[in-house]
C-alpha positions in Angstrom: 0.1 0.1 0.2 1.1 3.7 -1.0 0.3 6.3 1.1 0.1 10.0 0.4 0.9 12.6 3.6 0.3 16.0 3.1 1.4 17.4 6.4 3.5 21.0 7.0 4.2 20.4 10.4 7.8 18.1 9.9 7.9 16.4 13.4 4.3 15.3 12.8 4.9 14.3 9.3 7.8 12.2 10.1 6.1 10.5 13.2 3.3 9.6 10.8 5.4 8.4 8.2 7.7 6.3 10.6 4.3 4.4 12.2 3.0 3.9 8.3 6.3 2.3 7.4 6.1 0.4 10.7 3.1 -1.0 9.5 4.3 -2.1 6.2 3.5 0.8 3.9 5.3 3.2 1.3 5.1 6.6 2.2 5.4 9.9 0.1 5.4 13.3 2.6 4.5 16.5 1.0 4.8 19.8 2.9 2.2 22.4 0.9 -1.1 22.1 -1.1 0.1 22.9 -4.3 2.3 19.4 -4.6 -0.2 17.5 -2.6 -2.6 18.3 -5.4 -0.2 17.4 -8.0 1.3 14.3 -6.5 -2.4 13.1 -5.7 -3.5 13.9 -9.3 -0.1 12.1 -11.6 0.5 9.2 -9.1 -1.4 6.2 -7.4 -2.0 6.2 -4.0 -4.0 3.9 -2.3 -4.8 6.4 0.3 -3.8 10.3 1.5 -3.6 11.7 5.0 -4.5 15.5 4.2 -4.1 18.2 6.6 -6.1 21.2 6.0 -3.9 23.8 6.9 -1.4 23.5 4.3 0.5 26.8 2.8 -0.1 27.7 -0.6 -3.2 25.5 -1.5 -5.6 24.7 1.5 -6.5 20.9 2.2 -10.4 21.5 1.3 -8.9 23.1 -1.8 -6.8 20.3 -2.8 -9.4 17.5 -1.7 -12.2 19.0 -4.2 -9.7 19.5 -7.1 -9.0 15.9 -6.5 -12.4 14.7 -6.7 -13.2 16.9 -9.4 -10.6 15.5 -11.5 -12.2 12.0 -10.6 -9.3 10.8 -8.0 -11.2 8.5 -5.6 -8.8 7.0 -3.6 -9.7 7.4 0.3 -8.6 10.8 2.0 -8.2 10.7 5.9 -8.3 14.7 6.7 -6.2 16.0 9.5 -7.0 19.7 11.1 -6.3 21.6 14.5 -9.4 23.5 14.0 -12.3 22.2 15.9 -15.2 23.6 13.7 -18.1 20.8 13.2 -18.9 22.8 10.0 -15.5 22.4 9.0 -15.4 18.4 9.4 -19.0 18.7 7.5 -17.6 20.6 4.7 -14.5 18.1 4.4 -17.0 15.1 4.7 -19.0 16.8 2.4 -16.1 17.5 -0.4 -15.3 13.6 -0.7 -13.3 12.9 2.5 -13.7 9.5 4.1 -12.7 9.8 7.7 -11.6 13.1 10.1 -9.3 13.1 12.7 -8.7 16.0 14.6 -5.2 17.3 16.0 -3.7 16.3 18.6 -4.3 13.1 18.0 -3.2 9.4 18.8 -0.8 7.7 16.2 -2.6 4.1 17.1 -5.7 5.9 16.2 -4.6 7.2 12.8 -3.2 4.0 11.9 -6.9 2.3 12.5 -8.7 4.7 10.8 -6.3 4.4 7.8 -6.8 0.7 8.1 -10.5 0.8 8.2 -10.9 2.9 5.1 -8.3 1.1 3.3 -10.2 -2.2 3.7 -13.5 -0.4 2.9 -12.2 1.2 0.0 -11.2 -2.5 -1.5 -14.8 -3.5 -0.3 -13.8 -5.6 2.8 -14.8 -4.7 6.1 -13.0 -7.3 8.5 -8.9 -6.3 9.9 -8.7 -10.0 9.0 -8.6 -10.5 5.6 -9.1 -14.1 4.5 -8.2 -15.8 1.2 -9.1 -20.0 1.7 -7.0 -21.0 4.4 -4.5 -18.1 4.6 -5.4 -15.0 7.0 -3.4 -11.2 6.9 -4.1 -9.6 10.0 -3.5 -5.9 9.0 -3.8 -5.0 12.9 -0.6 -6.9 13.9 0.5 -7.4 10.2 1.1 -11.4 10.8 0.1 -13.8 7.7 -1.0 -17.5 8.8 -1.6 -20.3 6.3 -3.4 -23.2 7.8 -2.9 -21.8 11.4 0.8 -21.9 11.1 2.8 -18.2 11.2 4.5 -17.2 7.7 7.4 -14.5 8.0 7.3 -12.6 5.3 9.9 -9.3 4.1 8.5 -6.0 3.8 8.3 -6.3 0.3 6.6 -9.2 0.2 4.0 -8.3 2.8 3.3 -5.2 0.7 2.3 -6.9 -2.5 0.3 -9.5 -0.6 -1.5 -7.2 1.3 -2.3 -5.2 -1.6 -3.9 -8.2 -3.5 -5.7 -9.5 -0.6 -7.3 -6.0 -0.2 -8.4 -6.2 -3.5 -9.2 -9.8 -3.8 -10.5 -11.6 -7.1 -9.7 -8.6 -9.3 -6.6 -8.9 -11.6 -3.7 -6.9 -11.2 -1.2 -5.6 -13.4 2.4 -6.1 -12.7 2.8 -2.3 -13.4 -0.1 -1.6 -10.9 1.6 -3.4 -8.4 4.8 -1.6 -9.1 3.0 1.7 -8.6 1.7 0.7 -5.3 4.6 -1.4 -3.9 7.3 1.5 -4.3 7.3 4.9 -2.6 7.8 7.5 -5.6 11.4 8.1 -5.0 12.6 4.6 -5.6 12.8 2.9 -9.1 9.7 1.0 -10.1 10.6 -1.9 -12.2 7.5 -4.3 -12.9 10.3 -7.0 -13.9 11.0 -7.2 -9.8 7.1 -8.3 -9.4 7.7 -11.5 -10.9 10.5 -12.4 -8.5 8.2 -11.6 -5.6 5.6 -13.3 -6.5 7.6 -16.5 -7.0 9.2 -15.7 -3.3 5.4 -15.7 -2.0 4.7 -19.1 -3.9 7.8 -20.6 -2.2 6.6 -19.7 1.2 3.1 -20.0 0.6 2.2 -22.7 -2.0 1.8 -22.2 -5.6 -2.3 -21.9 -5.7 -2.2 -18.6 -3.4 -1.5 -16.2 -6.0 -2.8 -17.1 -9.1 -2.0 -15.8 -12.5 -4.0 -14.5 -15.6 -1.3 -14.6 -18.2 -0.9 -11.5 -20.4 -2.9 -9.6 -17.5 -1.5 -10.2 -14.0 -2.2 -11.5 -10.6 -4.8 -12.5 -8.3 -5.7 -13.9 -4.9 -9.0 -16.0 -4.7 -12.0 -14.4 -3.0 -13.4 -16.5 -0.2 -13.1 -19.7 1.2 -11.6 -23.1 -0.6 
């Protein structure tokens, strides 16, 4: 999962990024509204954490422009202002959730995980595909009840596919969501990571639609 963090307070941005990276996510940080709007308009993010009080272009304007341009990734709004009218305006503009400052990182992470699950059509925090379980809260993978250790890249790829279980995902799309924007993206590495996952989880966990991409089956065996 790749997350855009638009926050102009360096300490808060760094703390958020550290928590998200420790939770197996790729993170891009921007510190003003103009850069946030451009990044969200040209990159494929799984979600954005958007401060309303950004310089150059306020967060509400950024959000409205994203939605007007058809950008549908979920957005979690942050703000130090406490007016309920502002919260309503943000939700009406297309925000998926709202968190006032100051906040606990655990709550931010829980809310972000919830909107990520909802955007993929998932409700429960534990994602399932047959005998494979992925606990998004603890970043734990188990197969037939046995824990499986994965590298950060392996976890991010499997988590993306399981959030979108049943949908065929192209290698190019996986590469876009696997790495932050400052990393080189090579779709050819996806095949290598998938091969490593199959060695650990079995060949049938991730299926291939030749010429189209990969998918994790939706539902039980």
